[in-house]
LUMMIMAR-273354 format. One record per residue: residue in three letters; y, z, x of N, C-alpha, C, CB in turn; residue number from 1. Coordinates in steps of 0.001 Angstrom, whole numbers, plus 500000, padded with zeros to 6 digits. Glycine has a CB too. Layout:
N
+-----+--------+--------+--------+--------+--------+--------+--------+--------+--------+--------+--------+--------+-----+
:  aa :   n_yy :   n_zz :   n_xx :  ca_yy :  ca_zz :  ca_xx :   c_yy :   c_zz :   c_xx :  cb_yy :  cb_zz :  cb_xx :   i :
+-----+--------+--------+--------+--------+--------+--------+--------+--------+--------+--------+--------+--------+-----+
: ALA :      Y :      Z :      X :      Y :      Z :      X :      Y :      Z :      X :      Y :      Z :      X : NUM :
...
+-----+--------+--------+--------+--------+--------+--------+--------+--------+--------+--------+--------+--------+-----+
//
This chain:
89
+-----+--------+--------+--------+--------+--------+--------+--------+--------+--------+--------+--------+--------+-----+
:  aa :   n_yy :   n_zz :   n_xx :  ca_yy :  ca_zz :  ca_xx :   c_yy :   c_zz :   c_xx :  cb_yy :  cb_zz :  cb_xx :   i :
+-----+--------+--------+--------+--------+--------+--------+--------+--------+--------+--------+--------+--------+-----+
: MET : 681712 : 949945 : 935940 : 680486 : 951097 : 937149 : 680094 : 950263 : 937588 : 679119 : 952163 : 936739 :   1 :
: ASN : 680193 : 950424 : 938772 : 679258 : 950263 : 940123 : 677778 : 950833 : 940799 : 680040 : 950662 : 940973 :   2 :
: ILE : 676985 : 949749 : 941157 : 675933 : 950343 : 941713 : 675357 : 949669 : 942975 : 674992 : 950458 : 940733 :   3 :
: SER : 675535 : 951183 : 943976 : 675592 : 950349 : 945937 : 673676 : 950479 : 945299 : 676498 : 951972 : 948321 :   4 :
: SER : 673389 : 949573 : 946593 : 671658 : 949579 : 946858 : 671787 : 948561 : 948151 : 670444 : 948807 : 945283 :   5 :
: ASP : 671102 : 949226 : 949611 : 671612 : 948398 : 950583 : 672399 : 947741 : 950878 : 671246 : 947925 : 950792 :   6 :
: ASN : 673295 : 948609 : 951621 : 675110 : 948562 : 951189 : 675521 : 947413 : 950901 : 676200 : 948955 : 952303 :   7 :
: GLN : 675090 : 946903 : 950055 : 675601 : 946655 : 949125 : 676405 : 947047 : 947637 : 675029 : 946294 : 949168 :   8 :
: THR : 676980 : 946743 : 946847 : 677857 : 946934 : 945355 : 677629 : 946139 : 944977 : 679212 : 947080 : 945093 :   9 :
: PHE : 677085 : 946220 : 943641 : 676889 : 944844 : 941979 : 678271 : 946062 : 941125 : 674167 : 944840 : 940528 :  10 :
: SER : 678730 : 945590 : 940394 : 679476 : 945876 : 939203 : 678523 : 945349 : 938355 : 680921 : 945293 : 939055 :  11 :
: LYS : 677735 : 946577 : 937480 : 677748 : 946424 : 935710 : 678324 : 945648 : 934887 : 678169 : 947345 : 935104 :  12 :
: ILE : 678009 : 944725 : 933734 : 678629 : 944361 : 932707 : 678837 : 945351 : 932240 : 678178 : 943574 : 931975 :  13 :
: PRO : 679872 : 945479 : 931672 : 680197 : 945810 : 930126 : 678947 : 945522 : 928975 : 681538 : 944811 : 929683 :  14 :
: LYS : 678171 : 945947 : 928117 : 678279 : 946183 : 927334 : 678906 : 945335 : 925919 : 678582 : 946973 : 927794 :  15 :
: ILE : 679873 : 945808 : 925871 : 680616 : 944997 : 924555 : 682176 : 943624 : 925314 : 681605 : 946803 : 923254 :  16 :
: GLY : 681995 : 943307 : 924379 : 683518 : 942862 : 925584 : 684060 : 941868 : 923951 : 682968 : 941316 : 927893 :  17 :
: LEU : 685280 : 940837 : 924395 : 686417 : 941052 : 922793 : 685593 : 939217 : 923316 : 689156 : 941743 : 922714 :  18 :
: GLY : 685332 : 938733 : 922429 : 685580 : 937186 : 921860 : 686423 : 936578 : 921600 : 685233 : 936878 : 921004 :  19 :
: THR : 686249 : 935503 : 921988 : 687519 : 934811 : 921856 : 687468 : 933200 : 920542 : 687863 : 934313 : 923705 :  20 :
: PHE : 686548 : 933285 : 920109 : 686353 : 932464 : 919311 : 687234 : 932418 : 918157 : 685235 : 932564 : 919056 :  21 :
: GLN : 687527 : 933604 : 917936 : 688716 : 933637 : 916542 : 690037 : 933441 : 917076 : 688825 : 935205 : 915622 :  22 :
: LEU : 690174 : 933549 : 918452 : 691649 : 933664 : 918817 : 692194 : 931961 : 918770 : 691833 : 934494 : 920550 :  23 :
: LYS : 691688 : 930733 : 918814 : 692106 : 929884 : 918874 : 693170 : 929617 : 918961 : 691802 : 929530 : 918399 :  24 :
: ASN : 693485 : 929937 : 917587 : 695001 : 929032 : 916609 : 695567 : 930357 : 917103 : 695063 : 928560 : 914318 :  25 :
: GLN : 695530 : 930883 : 917419 : 697105 : 932448 : 917969 : 697580 : 931451 : 918904 : 696570 : 934582 : 919123 :  26 :
: THR : 699185 : 931877 : 918515 : 700403 : 931489 : 919510 : 699777 : 932452 : 921092 : 702350 : 932234 : 918677 :  27 :
: GLU : 700803 : 931858 : 922284 : 700591 : 932350 : 923136 : 700796 : 933966 : 922839 : 701248 : 931691 : 924038 :  28 :
: GLU : 702227 : 934362 : 922308 : 702986 : 935814 : 922033 : 701403 : 936321 : 921332 : 704783 : 935801 : 920693 :  29 :
: GLU : 700934 : 936063 : 920151 : 699457 : 936527 : 919434 : 698896 : 936968 : 920811 : 698363 : 935132 : 918511 :  30 :
: LEU : 698456 : 935997 : 921342 : 697066 : 936219 : 921976 : 697534 : 936795 : 923240 : 696071 : 934837 : 922179 :  31 :
: ARG : 698719 : 937085 : 923854 : 699270 : 938075 : 925065 : 699269 : 939792 : 924712 : 701000 : 937596 : 925393 :  32 :
: ALA : 699320 : 939351 : 923378 : 699591 : 941117 : 922427 : 698287 : 941572 : 922260 : 700371 : 941125 : 920562 :  33 :
: LEU : 697494 : 940656 : 922032 : 695949 : 941331 : 921461 : 695250 : 941450 : 923107 : 694763 : 939937 : 920079 :  34 :
: LEU : 695068 : 940406 : 923894 : 695380 : 940844 : 925083 : 695147 : 942280 : 925678 : 696526 : 940586 : 925117 :  35 :
: SER : 696638 : 941969 : 925859 : 697067 : 943476 : 926697 : 696698 : 944933 : 926130 : 698718 : 943582 : 926792 :  36 :
: ASN : 696708 : 945043 : 924188 : 695803 : 945539 : 923455 : 694187 : 946105 : 924298 : 695677 : 944379 : 922415 :  37 :
: ALA : 693689 : 945036 : 924388 : 691978 : 945546 : 924208 : 691859 : 945695 : 925828 : 690574 : 944127 : 923342 :  38 :
: LEU : 693091 : 945177 : 926478 : 692813 : 945880 : 928830 : 693499 : 946873 : 928539 : 693764 : 944848 : 930765 :  39 :
: LYS : 694334 : 947665 : 927353 : 694618 : 949057 : 927059 : 693445 : 950201 : 926975 : 695286 : 949015 : 925797 :  40 :
: ILE : 692878 : 949631 : 926045 : 691900 : 950235 : 925164 : 690824 : 950054 : 925920 : 691753 : 949693 : 923774 :  41 :
: GLY : 690585 : 949224 : 927348 : 689648 : 949455 : 928256 : 688412 : 948294 : 928128 : 689186 : 950938 : 928042 :  42 :
: TYR : 688855 : 947306 : 927266 : 688170 : 945819 : 927184 : 688058 : 945475 : 928539 : 689031 : 944613 : 926364 :  43 :
: ARG : 686701 : 945164 : 929691 : 686727 : 944977 : 930496 : 685597 : 943487 : 930538 : 686658 : 946206 : 931075 :  44 :
: LEU : 685412 : 943139 : 929280 : 684286 : 941416 : 929420 : 685267 : 941177 : 928456 : 682129 : 941119 : 928880 :  45 :
: PHE : 685300 : 939706 : 928519 : 685926 : 938507 : 927860 : 685231 : 937521 : 927829 : 687015 : 938081 : 928348 :  46 :
: ASP : 684497 : 936929 : 926441 : 684070 : 936302 : 926405 : 684576 : 934749 : 925894 : 683400 : 936922 : 926092 :  47 :
: LEU : 684376 : 933516 : 926980 : 685236 : 931908 : 926456 : 684331 : 931372 : 926092 : 686036 : 930826 : 927473 :  48 :
: ALA : 684699 : 929935 : 925942 : 683930 : 928628 : 925822 : 684835 : 927471 : 925674 : 682972 : 928641 : 924626 :  49 :
: GLU : 684466 : 926389 : 926085 : 685325 : 925300 : 926583 : 685998 : 924573 : 924885 : 684160 : 924028 : 927720 :  50 :
: CYS : 684806 : 925395 : 924390 : 684972 : 924326 : 922704 : 686288 : 925315 : 922135 : 683029 : 924422 : 921137 :  51 :
: TYR : 686144 : 926658 : 922488 : 687577 : 927437 : 921903 : 688643 : 927071 : 922072 : 687863 : 928581 : 922269 :  52 :
: LYS : 688768 : 925970 : 923448 : 690038 : 925267 : 923605 : 691298 : 926091 : 923991 : 690312 : 924592 : 922360 :  53 :
: ASN : 690861 : 927242 : 924531 : 691726 : 928652 : 924912 : 691096 : 929458 : 925990 : 691852 : 929699 : 923621 :  54 :
: SER : 690867 : 928724 : 926549 : 690011 : 929486 : 927734 : 691104 : 929585 : 929316 : 688300 : 928320 : 928086 :  55 :
: LYS : 691973 : 928128 : 929380 : 693723 : 928372 : 929675 : 694091 : 929160 : 929620 : 694661 : 927964 : 929121 :  56 :
: MET : 694651 : 929369 : 928512 : 695738 : 930626 : 927989 : 695159 : 931800 : 928151 : 696191 : 930630 : 926436 :  57 :
: VAL : 693908 : 932114 : 928265 : 693740 : 933768 : 927878 : 693720 : 934346 : 929425 : 692033 : 934241 : 926859 :  58 :
: CYS : 692805 : 932567 : 930137 : 692542 : 933316 : 931865 : 694219 : 933658 : 931820 : 691851 : 931876 : 933654 :  59 :
: SER : 695329 : 932102 : 931939 : 696778 : 932263 : 932490 : 697157 : 933694 : 931290 : 697967 : 930447 : 932279 :  60 :
: ILE : 696552 : 934372 : 930451 : 697672 : 936116 : 931110 : 696989 : 936681 : 930929 : 699078 : 936944 : 930521 :  61 :
: LEU : 695423 : 936547 : 930940 : 695406 : 937860 : 931449 : 695766 : 937854 : 933396 : 693712 : 938483 : 930962 :  62 :
: SER : 695385 : 936670 : 934339 : 695803 : 937366 : 935394 : 697610 : 938082 : 935167 : 695596 : 936209 : 936674 :  63 :
: GLN : 698318 : 937412 : 934327 : 699425 : 938263 : 934204 : 699587 : 939397 : 933699 : 700134 : 937819 : 933756 :  64 :
: GLU : 699287 : 940022 : 932891 : 698424 : 941342 : 932264 : 698222 : 942162 : 933254 : 696982 : 941076 : 931628 :  65 :
: LEU : 696918 : 941717 : 933585 : 696462 : 943015 : 934850 : 696915 : 943524 : 935693 : 695696 : 942920 : 935590 :  66 :
: PRO : 698189 : 942833 : 936245 : 698959 : 943814 : 937237 : 699722 : 944943 : 936811 : 699879 : 943129 : 937960 :  67 :
: LYS : 700141 : 944476 : 935576 : 700635 : 945345 : 935118 : 699515 : 946870 : 934734 : 701309 : 944605 : 934060 :  68 :
: LEU : 698794 : 946317 : 934663 : 698022 : 947897 : 934381 : 696964 : 948112 : 935226 : 697343 : 948124 : 932887 :  69 :
: ASN : 698117 : 947975 : 936282 : 696736 : 947939 : 938013 : 695555 : 948220 : 937726 : 696866 : 949191 : 939402 :  70 :
: LEU : 695319 : 946340 : 937338 : 694066 : 946183 : 937405 : 694270 : 945122 : 938527 : 693305 : 945840 : 936042 :  71 :
: THR : 692854 : 944410 : 938400 : 692330 : 943098 : 939469 : 691708 : 942645 : 938721 : 691514 : 943214 : 940818 :  72 :
: ARG : 691343 : 941033 : 939613 : 690476 : 939948 : 938625 : 688945 : 940959 : 938743 : 690305 : 937844 : 939479 :  73 :
: LYS : 688778 : 941420 : 939585 : 687998 : 942420 : 940331 : 687088 : 943017 : 938510 : 689367 : 943889 : 941481 :  74 :
: ASP : 687877 : 943487 : 938162 : 687541 : 944815 : 937183 : 687299 : 944381 : 936240 : 688458 : 945851 : 936864 :  75 :
: ILE : 687539 : 942714 : 935714 : 687618 : 942374 : 934221 : 685934 : 941512 : 934412 : 689362 : 941190 : 933644 :  76 :
: PHE : 685219 : 940950 : 933602 : 684209 : 939553 : 933232 : 684852 : 939021 : 932497 : 682804 : 939619 : 932584 :  77 :
: LEU : 684287 : 937915 : 933357 : 684218 : 936638 : 931491 : 682939 : 935450 : 931703 : 686319 : 935158 : 931220 :  78 :
: THR : 683042 : 935530 : 930372 : 681393 : 934508 : 930674 : 681878 : 933466 : 929934 : 679569 : 935116 : 929956 :  79 :
: SER : 681369 : 932618 : 929937 : 681554 : 931615 : 928662 : 680573 : 930693 : 928710 : 682904 : 930819 : 928585 :  80 :
: LYS : 680193 : 929535 : 928014 : 679138 : 928826 : 927432 : 680042 : 927241 : 927638 : 678673 : 929459 : 925643 :  81 :
: ILE : 678356 : 926543 : 927783 : 678853 : 924572 : 928366 : 678426 : 924481 : 927115 : 677899 : 923285 : 929890 :  82 :
: GLN : 679350 : 923428 : 926721 : 678520 : 922362 : 925539 : 677124 : 922080 : 926046 : 679314 : 920702 : 925325 :  83 :
: PRO : 676344 : 921531 : 925002 : 675270 : 920820 : 925775 : 675543 : 919398 : 926398 : 674132 : 920671 : 924875 :  84 :
: LYS : 676552 : 918757 : 925793 : 676657 : 917152 : 926041 : 677583 : 917749 : 927203 : 677390 : 915855 : 924651 :  85 :
: ASP : 677493 : 918526 : 928156 : 677980 : 918577 : 929596 : 677309 : 920103 : 930521 : 679872 : 918608 : 929460 :  86 :
: GLN : 676059 : 919645 : 930013 : 675096 : 920192 : 931094 : 674574 : 919622 : 932021 : 674176 : 920620 : 930721 :  87 :
: GLY : 674530 : 918139 : 931915 : 673955 : 917651 : 932496 : 672538 : 917064 : 932568 : 674217 : 918146 : 932994 :  88 :
: LEU : 672289 : 917050 : 930900 : 670659 : 916668 : 930535 : 670838 : 915408 : 930281 : 669847 : 917413 : 929229 :  89 :
+-----+--------+--------+--------+--------+--------+--------+--------+--------+--------+--------+--------+--------+-----+
//
């Protein structure tokens, strides 16, 4: 959903997303099927974290699956978390 204000367009982040924590032990084939199906049923928010150790694979699969569904990177949201030790404190 887009919101316009003063000639600017903003996207509203979805309230529900797919968490990838439980997906860290999936094979690439399993992960591809899951992400593809999530996109097909309307998921547009994907939650990642460095410590899940699957962000590169998730992003790679999403970049391959989006065009198959006539979607682009602008159609999805990726959220992430940084471990406290990496926050520069």
